[in-house]
C-alpha positions in Angstrom: -16.8 -18.0 12.0 -13.5 -16.6 10.7 -13.8 -17.5 6.2 -11.3 -18.9 4.5 -11.4 -16.8 1.5 -11.1 -13.8 3.5 -8.1 -15.0 5.6 -6.7 -16.1 1.9 -7.5 -12.8 0.2 -6.0 -11.1 3.4 -2.8 -12.8 3.2 -2.2 -12.8 -0.6 -3.3 -9.0 -1.1 -0.4 -7.3 0.6 1.5 -9.1 -1.7 0.1 -6.9 -4.9 0.0 -3.6 -2.2 4.0 -4.6 -1.9 4.6 -5.6 -5.4 5.2 -1.9 -7.0 7.6 -0.4 -3.9 9.9 -4.0 -4.6 9.9 -3.8 -8.2 10.8 -0.5 -8.0 13.1 -1.5 -4.8 15.0 -3.9 -7.2 15.3 -1.5 -10.0 17.0 1.1 -8.0 19.2 -1.2 -6.2 20.6 -2.6 -9.2 20.7 0.5 -11.7 24.1 2.5 -11.9 24.8 5.6 -9.9 25.6 8.4 -12.3 27.8 9.8 -9.2 29.9 7.4 -7.1 29.9 9.6 -4.0 25.9 9.3 -3.8 24.8 6.2 -3.4 21.7 7.3 -1.1 19.5 6.0 -3.7 20.8 2.2 -3.5 20.1 3.0 0.5 16.7 4.0 0.7 16.6 0.6 -2.3 18.0 -1.5 0.7 15.4 -0.4 3.7 13.2 -0.8 1.5 13.5 -4.1 0.5 15.6 -5.5 3.4 13.6 -3.5 6.5 10.4 -2.6 5.6 9.3 -5.1 3.6 9.6 -8.1 6.2 7.9 -5.8 9.0 5.3 -3.9 6.3 3.9 -7.5 5.3 2.5 -9.0 8.6 1.1 -5.2 9.2 -1.1 -5.0 6.0 -2.2 -8.7 6.5 -3.1 -7.8 9.7 -4.7 -4.5 8.7 -7.0 -5.3 5.7 -8.1 -8.8 7.4 -9.2 -6.5 10.1 -10.8 -4.0 8.3 -12.7 -6.2 5.9 -13.5 -8.1 8.7 -15.6 -4.6 10.7 -17.0 -3.7 7.3 -18.3 -7.0 7.1 -20.2 -7.1 10.5 -21.2 -3.8 10.3 -23.2 -5.3 6.9 -20.8 -2.1 5.0 -19.2 -4.6 3.1 -19.4 -4.0 -1.1 -17.0 -3.0 -4.0 -17.7 0.7 -3.2 -17.1 0.5 0.6 -13.7 -1.6 -0.2 -13.1 1.2 -3.0 -13.7 4.2 -0.2 -11.3 2.6 1.8 -8.8 2.6 -0.5 -9.4 6.3 -1.1 -9.4 7.4 2.5 -6.2 5.6 3.1 -4.7 6.6 0.3 -6.1 10.7 1.1 -4.3 10.2 5.1 -1.1 8.7 3.6 -0.7 11.1 1.1 -1.1 13.9 3.8 0.4 12.3 6.2 3.6 12.2 4.2 3.4 15.0 1.8 2.9 17.7 4.1 6.7 16.7 5.7 8.2 18.9 3.0 10.1 21.5 4.3 10.1 23.5 0.8 7.1 25.5 0.9 3.2 24.7 -0.1 4.3 24.2 -3.6 6.3 21.2 -3.3 4.0 20.1 -0.3 0.7 19.8 -2.7 3.2 18.0 -4.9 4.5 15.8 -2.4 0.9 14.6 -1.2 -0.3 14.2 -4.8 2.4 12.2 -5.5 2.2 10.1 -2.0 -1.9 10.2 -2.9 -1.5 8.4 -6.7 1.0 6.2 -5.2 -0.9 4.5 -2.6 -4.0 4.4 -4.4 -2.3 2.6 -6.6 -0.8 0.2 -4.4 -4.0 -0.2 -2.4 -6.3 -0.1 -5.4 -4.3 -3.2 -6.5 -4.4 -4.8 -3.4 -8.1 -4.9 -2.9 -8.4 -5.8 -6.5 -6.9 -9.1 -5.8 -8.5 -9.0 -2.5 -11.5 -8.9 -4.4 -10.9 -11.2 -6.8 -10.2 -14.0 -4.1 -12.6 -13.4 -1.2 -15.7 -13.0 -3.5 -18.0 -12.5 -0.7 -21.1 -14.6 -1.5 -23.9 -12.0 -0.3 -22.9 -9.3 -2.8 
């Protein structure tokens, strides 16, 4: 049987995960440009707001629900395992996005670190919100 708290937490926590990217995108979209020729930051902010967010929200909801359901069925569900899941996911995302830099090892390490920290903060916020809503009884 599917727990209502887990379902509710899985629907609400992606809002917390997407909070920082959406706020930054809104800020960039409404900030004045220094050079009138370069509007790439505004286009990127628009892509995040109007394309990525509606696609990412349902994917995140399903991924969070499935991952927490699997942890619960394997009897591995705890704050520690949820934190480990956040850290492992952040490392993987940092590696996937940071290694794409064509400017050498130094820039790749900077990219990996920045993407890791960004995902750690966003996913950590989402995991905190998830745990505050779901609060499993057996833990």
